[in-house]
N, C-alpha and C positions, 0 to 999 in steps of 0.2 A: 632104371633104363628099359625100355621095351624094345626087343630085339626082332627085326623083321627078316624073314628068310632070304629074300631075294630083292634086288634092285630092279625097277622097271621104270619106264618113261612113256607117257601116251600124250597126244595132242590134246590141247584143251580147245573145247568148242569156242567159236568166235564170240557167241553171245556171253558166254562165261568170261572171256577175255575183256569184253567190254564191262562187265561188272567189276573185275579185278582192278581195272585201271580207274574206276571212279574215286578211289580214295582221295580225300583232300584232308588238309589239317584241320579245317573247321567241320568237315563231314566225313568221317570214316565209313566205308560200306560195310559194316560189321552188325549182324544181327544179333542183339543182346536180350537175354531172357532170365527169368527167375523161375526155378522149380521149388516148391514148397512140399515137404513131405510132413504128414501129421503124426509120424513116429520117428524116434531118434535112429540115426544110421551113422556108423563111424566112417572116416575119410578112407580107411582101408576097405571097407565094403564098397564104397562108391568107386574107388579106384579099380576094384575087380570088375564091375560092370564095364568100365571103360575098356580095360584091358583084355578081358575074356569075351565080352560081346562087342562093343563099338568096333574095336581095332581088328578084331577077327573077322566081323561080318562085312565091314565097309572099308574097302581099300582105300577110298578117298581120303579118309581121315590119317592114312599112313602117308599121305602125299603132301608136297609143297608145290607151290606154282613157281616156275622158272621161266626165263626168257632166253631163247637162242635165236639172235638175229631178229627178224620180225614177228617170229612166231613164240606162241606161249606153249608150255607143256606142262603135265603133272608128273612130277618126279618122286618115286617112292624112296623113302629114307631107310638106311640100314638099321638105325636105331633112333628111338623118340624119347625125348627128356621128359619123363613123366612128371619129375619135380616142377617143371615149367607148365605143362599142360594141366596139372591138377594142384593147386596151392590153397592154403587156408585163407579164408576170408576173414579180415580183422575190421571190425566196425568203427566208426568214428566214436571216440569215447565222449561221455557226458551228455548223452541224448537218450530219449526214449528208444526202444529197439527198432520200432517201425521207422522212425524219423532217421535214425543212425544208419539203417539198412538203406533207405533212400539216398541219404548224402555220400554214402560209401559207394554205391552204384554210380551215381552222378560224376564221382571223381574217377572212377575206372573207365567208364564208357569212352571218353575221348583219347584214351591210351591206345597207340597202335599195337598190333599184334606182330610178334617177331618175324621178319621176312625170311629169314633162315630155317624157319621151322614151319611145319603145318600150320595153317591160319585158323587155329581154334584153341581155346582155353576154357577151363572150368575153374571156378573159385568156390570152395566148399565152406559153409558155415555150419559147424556142428551142432550149435544150439540155437534154435529159433523157435520161440514159443514153446510148444510141446514137442516139437520135432526138430527138424532141421532144413536147410535151405541151400540152394546151388545157382550161383551166377553162371550161366552158359554164354560163351562169346564165339561165334562162327562167323567167318567171311562170307558175304553174300555170293561170292564167286562159287562157293562149295555147293550151295543148294539153296532153293527158295523156301517159302514158309510150309507148303504142303509136303516137300522132300523132307524137311526137317522133322515134322511132326511125324512122318512115316518112319524115319530113322529112330525117333524115341520110342514109336511102338514096336519096331523091330528088336529092340533091346529089352523091352519089358518081359515080365515073367510069362505073359500070353498077349496074343495080339487082340486088340479092340478096335482096330480102325475099320472094321467091316461096319461100326455103328455111326461112323462119320457121315455126315452129308456129302463129303467129297467122294464117297465109295459110289454115289449114284451118278457121279458125272461120267459121261461117255462121249468119245469123239465120234461124230458121224461117219459111217463107212460109206464108200463109194465103190462100187463094183458092178460087173454086168449080172444079170439075173442067171445067165448060164453062159457056156462057151459056143453056142449056136451063133451063126453069122448074123442073124437078125438082132440078138439080143446085143452082140458086140457092136454092130453098127449103131443100135440106138443108144448104147452107153457112150460112144464116141461122140454122137451128136450132142447128147446131154452134157458130157464133159466140156466140150467146146464152148457151150453156152455158159456152163458153170464158171469156167476159168475167165471167159470174157467179162462176165458180171463181176467176179472176183476182182479182176484187175482194175476195172472202172470204180468200184466201191473203195479199193485199197487207194488208190489215186485221190479220189474225192476226199477221204479221211486225211490223207498226207496233207493236201492243200489246206484243208479246214483246220489242221492243228498248226501248220506253218504261218497261215495269216491271221491266227488269232491273236488279239492283243495281248500284252502283258497283263498278269492278273492285278486286281485292285491294289492300290497303295495304301495299305493299312499297317498296324502294328506287327501283324504276321509276316510283313514283306521288308524286312531290315537287314541291314548288313550283319554278317554273322562273325562270331568269334568261335574258338575251339571250346569254350565251356559248354557244358551240357547239363540239363536238369531233367531227371526222370521223375515220373509220378505214376501212381495207379489209383484207381477208383474202387470202392467194394464191388464185389461180383453182384450181378443181377440175376435174378431167378428167369432162367430161359423160358419157362412155362408162361410166366407172366408177359414177357416181351412177345411171345408168340400168340397170345391171346389178343394184344394190341395190333399186330401185323394181321391176324385174320380179320378183326374187326374193320380194319381199313383197307383191306385188300391189297396189301403189300408184303414185302418181305422183312424178315428180322433186320436184315442189313439196312433197309430203307428207314425203319423206325430208329435204329441206333444212330445212323448218320444224320437223321433230322434232328435227334437230341443233340449231337455234337454240334451242329449248326447253331442250336439255341445256346450252348455253353460259349462258342466263339462270340456270339453276339453279346451275352452278358459281360464277358471279359472287355470287349471293346467299350461298352457303356461305362464299365467300371473305371477304365483309365481315361474317359472322357472323349473318345473318339466317336464320330458321327456313324450311325449304323443304318439310317434310313436308305432303302434302296440299295444296300451293298450285297454284292455276290463274290464270294471267295471261291475260286478254283482249287481243286485238290486232285492229285493223281490217285486212282485206285487200281490196284493190281487185279488182273483177271487170270484165273487159272486157264491154261490150255492143254493140259494132259490128263488122262484118266488116271486114277490112284494106283492102278496095278504097275504103272510105269514110274511112279515117284521114286523108288529106290534106286533108280538110275542116276539121281542125284542131278546137279546142274539146275539151271533156270529155264523154265517153260512156261512163261507168263508174259501178258502183255499189260499195257497201262492204258487207263482211259482218262480223260478229263472231265471231272464231274464238278457241275457248279453247285454250290451249297448256298441256298436262299437265306443268308445271315440277317438281311433286312426285313425278313418276314417275322412279325411280333407273334403269330399264332402258331403254336406246336404243332397243330393238326395240319395247317396249310403248309407248314415247312417239311412235314413227313410226306404229304402229297407231292409237293414240289420235287422233293428228292426222288420218289417213286417214279414221277414222269420223266425227269432227266435220266435216271438210270435205265428206264426202259428203252429210251432212244439209243443210248450207248450200247445197251446189249443186242439191239437188233442191227448194229453198225459192224464195221471192220476195223475199228480203232484200236482194239486190243492186239489183233493179228499184225496190223501195220506197225504198231511200236515195237512188238517182239521182233519183226523183221529188221526194222531199222536198227535196233540194237545189235542184232546179229551182224548186220552191214558194217557198223561202226567198230566192231571187233577186227575188221579187215585193215582198217585205216590207221594212220599214224596216231599217236596219242594226243597231239596237239589238236587234231581235227576232232577227236572224239570230245575233248574238252570244250571246244567251241561249240559243238552241237549240244552238248550237255547243258551249257549255260543259256543256250537259246531256248531250249524246250523248258528248261526248269524256270525260266522267267514267266512262263505262262501259268504258273501255279503257286499257291502259297504253303501247301501242306501235302503230306502222304497220308493216306488212310487206307488200312488193310484189315481185313476180316478173314482169319484163317479158321477153317471148320476142323475142331477137333473131334475125338471119340465122344459118344454119350455115355460111355461105359468108363470106370475108372482105370487108370494106368497104375500098374504095380510093378515096382523094381525091387528086387530082394525082399519081396514079401512087405514093403512098405508102399503104402498108398500115395500117390501124387494128389495132394489135395488141391493146389491151386497154381497152375502154371500161368505164366504172363510173359510178353515180349515187348520190345521196343524196335520198331520198323526204322532202318536208317532212311536218311534223306539224301538226295544227291544234288549237286550243284548249289545254288543259292537257297535252296528250301531249308527252312530250320524248324518246322513243326511236323511231328509224326504222332498219328493216333493209331493204336493197334488194338485189335478186337480179337479175342480167342473165344470161339463159341465152343463150349465143352460141356462136360456133365456138371 
């Protein structure tokens, strides 16, 4: 048992309340990930990382969510059951190790986290290939992807997040050039025009999403069960992907999403579904905070609806179409609008949030996210993290998730 010195309680942000209440039997709002280390580590050594680093540095992981009346709070617990929060992972017998791990993780992902404890859990696999592996499960109400990568970095032997592309993200600052009357008056006039334009664009994006048709009826838009299947692809050389993106004048994310559109097309062809002129809409998270604020945890991102040109047979044209569609979204207000709407839903009753969730989820078939990790290796207890991966949760009736981690 891990003993905590004192109890405390703090209000939960409304946007995190919204994420907390999104859990459904067929779609838990839990971020699942696998960490592979290239050298052996004992479970006691990994437990020391959790107790001496994670729980000491990050109060949120000593807290559980509770409801009092209409409000939700983070309540710090006096003791933590570390036998629950860190357990040994036993693989499905009679399979090759890689397939056994995939099936084991698929069986664990649909299992809810214990509501009377902090909503996180680690499953330790002491022997995997030449090293070991850890299955990580954290409820989305605790943190988003950028925040969790920052937490991992904070408990490493040394910080390497300065090498992540996320470190270059900065929120624009708006302030007067000086305290002079002229500069303050100028700033007031500019602010009035800015917020008038902001409000107009916000309302436009809200109407655009509200009146968008439900997504295409394909195999990716079927009724869901609580069964989950996870998988992963071999890692790609980031340098090679960057060469393609540079040659085509687009981002790494554009290239990868264009390739994903091709994979979705090939699957539909394989099962005999029509693909001509098919467009599949996916929600894509967009970070809305600088890296220096990520360790405040919680969720600070919006969602945009991206059309994937599955009906396009040419890989080059698919990538260029993704680039064009993504550029329009980046120049819009959709991410900020969706973040604000989620925050608003946290104020309303649970049934109203469920209704809104179903409504907006009907307009997409998948969730696709790209979390920028560090370009330098993460090291824990002297052991190099050789391959991290994760699976993004889906909300409402969305059943497909594609997760990309750009790392070293």
